[in-house]
C-alpha positions in Angstrom: -15.5 -23.8 5.4 -12.6 -25.8 6.7 -9.5 -24.4 8.3 -6.1 -25.5 6.9 -4.3 -27.8 9.3 -0.9 -26.1 8.9 0.0 -22.8 7.4 3.4 -21.2 8.0 3.4 -17.9 9.8 5.0 -15.5 7.4 6.8 -12.8 9.3 7.4 -9.3 8.0 10.9 -8.8 6.8 13.2 -6.2 8.3 13.1 -4.3 5.0 9.3 -4.1 5.3 9.6 -2.8 8.9 12.1 -0.2 7.7 9.6 0.9 5.0 7.0 1.2 7.9 9.3 3.7 9.7 8.9 6.1 6.7 5.1 5.7 7.2 5.4 6.9 10.8 6.8 10.2 9.5 4.3 10.3 6.7 1.3 9.9 9.0 2.7 12.6 11.3 3.0 15.0 8.3 -0.6 14.3 7.2 -1.9 15.0 10.7 0.1 18.2 10.7 -2.2 19.6 8.0 -5.3 19.3 10.2 -3.4 20.6 13.3 -2.3 23.8 11.6 -5.4 24.3 9.5 -8.0 23.8 12.2 -10.9 23.7 9.7 -13.0 21.0 8.1 -11.2 21.7 4.9 -7.9 21.0 6.5 -9.3 17.8 8.0 -10.5 16.8 4.5 -7.0 17.4 3.1 -5.6 15.2 5.8 -8.0 12.4 4.9 -7.0 12.8 1.2 -3.3 12.6 2.1 -3.9 9.5 4.3 -5.8 7.9 1.4 -2.9 8.3 -1.0 -0.4 7.1 1.6 -2.6 4.2 2.6 -3.1 2.8 -0.9 0.6 3.3 -1.6 1.4 1.3 1.5 -1.2 -1.4 0.6 0.2 -1.7 -2.9 3.7 -2.1 -1.6 2.6 -4.7 1.0 0.7 -6.8 -1.7 3.7 -6.5 -4.1 6.0 -8.2 -1.7 3.4 -10.6 -0.2 4.4 -14.2 -0.7 7.9 -13.2 -2.0 11.0 -14.5 -0.3 13.2 -11.9 1.4 16.1 -11.2 -0.9 18.4 -8.4 -2.0 16.1 -7.6 -4.9 13.1 -7.3 -2.6 15.1 -5.1 -0.2 16.2 -2.7 -3.0 12.6 -2.6 -4.2 11.4 -1.6 -0.8 14.1 0.9 -0.3 13.1 2.5 -3.6 9.5 2.6 -2.5 10.5 4.0 0.8 12.4 6.9 -0.8 9.3 7.8 -2.8 7.2 7.7 0.3 9.8 9.8 2.1 9.5 12.6 -0.5 5.7 12.3 -0.3 5.8 12.8 3.4 8.2 15.8 3.3 6.0 17.6 0.8 2.6 16.6 2.2 2.0 19.7 4.4 2.1 21.9 1.2 0.4 19.5 -1.2 -2.6 21.8 -1.6 -1.1 25.3 -1.3 2.4 25.3 -2.7 3.8 25.2 -6.3 7.0 23.2 -6.5 6.2 20.8 -3.5 2.8 19.6 -4.9 4.6 18.6 -8.1 7.4 16.8 -6.1 4.7 14.9 -4.2 2.8 14.0 -7.3 6.0 13.0 -9.1 7.2 10.8 -6.2 3.8 9.2 -6.0 3.7 8.5 -9.7 7.2 7.0 -9.5 6.1 4.7 -6.6 3.0 3.6 -8.6 5.2 2.8 -11.6 7.5 0.8 -9.4 4.6 -1.2 -8.0 3.0 -1.7 -11.4 6.4 -2.8 -12.9 7.0 -5.2 -10.0 3.7 -6.8 -10.4 4.0 -7.1 -14.2 7.6 -8.5 -13.8 6.9 -11.1 -11.1 3.3 -11.9 -12.0 2.9 -12.7 -8.3 -0.7 -13.8 -8.6 -0.7 -15.1 -12.2 -1.3 -18.6 -10.9 -4.8 -17.5 -9.9 -5.4 -15.9 -13.3 -6.1 -12.4 -12.0 -3.4 -9.7 -11.6 -1.5 -10.9 -14.6 -4.2 -9.0 -16.7 -3.5 -5.4 -17.6 -6.7 -4.2 -15.8 -6.1 -4.6 -12.1 -5.9 -2.4 -8.9 -2.3 -1.5 -9.8 -3.2 0.0 -13.1 -6.2 1.8 -11.6 -4.0 3.4 -8.9 -1.5 4.3 -11.7 -4.2 6.2 -13.4 -5.0 7.9 -10.1 -1.3 8.9 -9.8 -1.5 10.6 -13.2 -4.5 12.6 -12.0 -2.4 13.8 -9.0 0.2 15.2 -11.4 -2.6 17.1 -13.1 -3.7 18.3 -9.7 -0.2 19.6 -8.9 -0.2 21.5 -12.2 -3.6 23.1 -11.5 -3.9 26.3 -9.6 -4.4 26.0 -5.8 -8.0 26.0 -4.8 -11.1 24.3 -6.0 -9.7 22.7 -9.1 -6.7 21.1 -7.3 -8.9 19.9 -4.5 -11.4 18.4 -6.9 -8.7 16.5 -8.8 -7.4 15.2 -5.5 -10.8 13.9 -4.6 -11.3 12.2 -7.9 -7.8 10.6 -7.7 -8.4 9.2 -4.2 -11.9 8.1 -5.1 -10.5 6.2 -8.1 -7.9 4.5 -6.0 -10.5 3.7 -3.4 -12.9 2.3 -5.9 -10.4 0.1 -7.7 -10.7 -3.0 -5.5 -14.5 -2.7 -5.4 -14.8 -2.5 -9.2 -12.5 -5.4 -9.7 -14.0 -7.6 -6.9 -14.4 -10.7 -9.0 -10.7 -10.8 -9.8 -9.8 -10.3 -6.1 -12.0 -13.3 -5.2 -9.6 -15.6 -7.1 -6.4 -14.3 -5.6 -4.7 -16.6 -3.1 -3.6 -14.6 0.0 -1.7 -15.9 3.0 -3.6 -15.9 6.3 -0.8 -14.7 8.6 1.4 -12.2 6.9 -1.3 -9.7 5.8 -3.1 -9.4 9.2 0.2 -8.7 10.9 1.1 -6.1 8.3 -2.2 -4.2 8.6 -2.0 -4.4 12.3 1.3 -2.7 12.1 -0.3 0.3 10.4 -2.9 0.5 13.2 0.1 0.6 15.7 1.6 3.4 13.6 -1.7 5.4 13.8 -2.0 4.8 17.5 1.6 5.9 17.9 0.7 9.3 16.4 -1.6 10.0 19.4 1.3 9.3 21.8 3.8 11.3 19.7 1.6 14.3 19.1 0.5 14.7 22.7 3.9 13.9 24.0 5.6 16.5 21.8 3.0 19.1 22.7 3.4 18.4 26.5 7.2 18.5 26.3 7.1 22.0 24.9 4.6 23.5 27.4 4.6 24.1 31.1 1.7 21.9 32.2 -0.7 22.6 35.0 -2.6 20.1 37.0 -5.5 20.0 34.5 -3.1 19.5 31.6 -1.4 16.6 33.4 -4.8 15.0 34.0 -5.5 15.4 30.3 -2.2 13.7 29.4 -3.0 10.7 31.6 -6.5 10.4 30.3 -5.2 10.5 26.7 -2.8 7.7 27.4 -5.5 5.7 29.0 -7.8 6.4 26.0 -5.0 5.2 23.7 -4.8 2.0 25.8 -8.5 1.5 25.4 -8.3 1.9 21.6 -5.4 -0.5 21.5 -7.4 -3.1 23.5 -10.4 -2.9 21.2 -8.2 -4.0 18.3 -5.4 -6.2 19.6 -7.2 -8.0 22.5 -9.9 -9.5 20.3 -10.1 -7.8 16.9 -6.8 -8.9 15.5 -7.4 -12.6 16.3 -10.8 -12.3 14.6 -9.3 -10.9 11.4 -6.7 -13.6 11.3 -9.3 -16.3 11.9 -11.6 -15.0 9.3 -8.9 -14.8 6.7 -7.7 -18.3 7.5 -11.2 -19.9 7.4 -12.9 -17.9 4.6 -13.0 -19.7 1.3 -12.9 -16.3 -0.5 -9.9 -14.6 1.1 -9.9 -11.8 -1.4 -13.2 -10.5 0.0 -11.7 -10.2 3.5 -8.6 -8.5 2.1 -10.7 -6.0 0.3 -13.4 -5.2 2.7 -11.8 -5.8 6.1 -8.2 -5.1 5.6 -8.1 -2.5 2.7 -11.3 -0.6 3.4 -12.0 -1.3 7.0 -8.4 -0.6 8.2 -8.3 2.7 6.3 -11.3 3.8 8.3 -9.6 2.7 11.5 -6.5 4.6 10.7 -8.4 7.8 9.8 -10.3 7.5 13.1 -7.1 7.2 15.1 -5.5 10.2 13.3 -8.5 12.3 14.1 -8.2 11.2 17.8 -4.5 12.2 17.7 -5.3 15.7 16.2 -8.1 16.3 18.7 -6.0 15.1 21.7 -3.3 17.6 20.9 -5.6 20.6 21.4 -6.9 19.1 24.6 -3.5 19.3 26.2 -3.2 23.0 25.3 -6.4 24.2 26.9 -8.0 21.3 28.8 -10.5 23.4 30.8 -11.7 25.6 28.0 -14.6 24.9 25.7 -13.3 24.1 22.3 -14.3 26.4 19.4 -14.6 25.3 15.8 -13.6 21.9 14.4 -11.1 20.9 17.0 -13.7 20.3 19.6 -15.3 17.5 17.5 -12.2 15.6 16.4 -11.4 13.3 19.3 -14.9 12.0 19.9 -15.6 11.9 16.2 -12.4 9.9 15.5 -13.3 7.5 18.4 -16.8 7.1 16.9 -15.5 6.3 13.5 -13.0 3.8 15.0 -15.7 1.9 17.0 -18.2 2.0 14.1 -15.7 0.5 11.7 -15.6 -2.6 13.9 -19.4 -3.0 13.2 -18.7 -3.1 9.5 -15.7 -5.4 9.6 -17.3 -7.9 11.9 -20.4 -8.0 9.7 -18.2 -8.6 6.6 -16.3 -11.3 8.4 -19.0 -13.2 10.4 -22.4 -11.8 9.3 -23.2 -9.9 12.5 -22.1 -6.9 14.5 -21.9 -6.9 18.3 -24.5 -5.0 20.3 -21.9 -3.7 22.8 -19.9 -1.9 20.1 -23.0 -0.5 18.5 -24.2 1.0 21.7 -20.7 2.4 22.3 -20.6 4.0 18.9 -24.0 5.6 19.6 -22.8 7.0 22.9 -19.6 8.4 21.3 -21.7 10.0 18.5 -23.9 11.7 21.1 -20.7 12.9 22.9 -19.4 14.2 19.5 -22.6 16.3 19.1 -22.3 17.7 22.7 -18.5 18.3 22.6 -18.6 22.0 21.6 -20.7 22.6 24.7 -18.4 20.9 27.2 -14.9 21.7 28.6 -12.4 19.7 26.6 -11.3 17.7 29.6 -14.9 16.7 30.3 -15.2 15.4 26.7 -11.9 13.5 27.1 -12.9 12.0 30.4 -16.3 10.9 29.0 -14.8 9.3 25.9 -12.2 7.5 28.0 -14.9 6.2 30.3 -17.1 5.0 27.5 -14.2 3.0 25.9 -13.1 1.6 29.2 -16.7 0.5 29.9 -16.8 -1.3 26.6 -13.5 -3.1 27.2 -14.6 -4.1 30.7 -17.9 -5.4 29.3 -16.3 -7.5 26.6 -13.7 -8.8 29.0 -16.5 -9.9 31.3 -18.3 -11.7 28.5 -15.2 -13.5 27.3 -13.8 -14.4 30.8 -17.2 -15.8 31.9 -17.8 -17.8 28.7 -20.9 -15.8 27.8 -21.6 -15.4 24.1 -21.3 -12.0 22.4 -24.5 -10.1 22.0 -25.1 -9.9 18.3 -27.4 -7.4 16.5 -28.3 -9.9 13.8 -27.8 -13.7 13.9 -27.3 -15.6 10.7 -25.9 -18.8 9.5 -22.7 -17.0 8.5 -22.1 -16.0 12.1 
């Protein structure tokens, strides 16, 4: 595989960044479902909401990818942003209300119609002979949007939840089912990694925002202030895992891989969704730790912060394997340690769980920094020619 000598760095447009601001609110609204529900069912509903928001954002990003910034593109992004705004507003009652679930489903269907129409009109990838065909990820997600309308019309409870699960699974499976078509699509190597990294920042910001808002409303004692500091340090550690080394690896892989569609599907679309879910779980769990830092957590809330950190670190094992054929031993050991901490979390004071998770991530970052700064090779779990 040879790396192109020159490839222009495509920056995100200001209209794309404005659209991202709506996503900040949307992610907060999705997390609110788990915060108020405090049950595994509520956590599952948050994941389903994030799935719909995620694939809507991915579809919008791909629809404008490789297109020059223009008034037409800006109006298209504003229309998509309005749909996402309605989705975000109605998200907390998507599974329990009557009118709001239908508003959410209608806004989502309108967004998917906009994306489908945009791709049909511009034939953005027709030169590769792929997305010009009627059967593509945009038509699959359009079918999923119709299922969400049916879910909104169904009575609240098992039937509505079941239709939601089917719709999200259909959207999730579209890129995998149409893998051969994606392999032929020509993606830029700079714009997409930057856009997906922006979503990671949005999810990381949810931790700061949720903990900050909770702390601002309460009279914090010494233990609570210690928890606030630890949560911020934990957020820095999560940032470091991705942006110090991970982002450059993604950009390098996309630039040098002969089949860029595989990286876009597995690393960006699937892998980054798991990263975002992990970060949102950390944010929800961190909020409860500020409220009662010295108490032993009861129920689902005690698991969420270490569970989210475990999912976040484990996802790097998958993405690195898909990019380079091998996962790193340091992150594998860290994921195991966080998994053990997750199992033990309901037995520990919340501040002890938080301190342990923060120390584990700090140790991994320090270890990787030592390897890189001293020129030592990363310890790989499996060596192959691809790596």
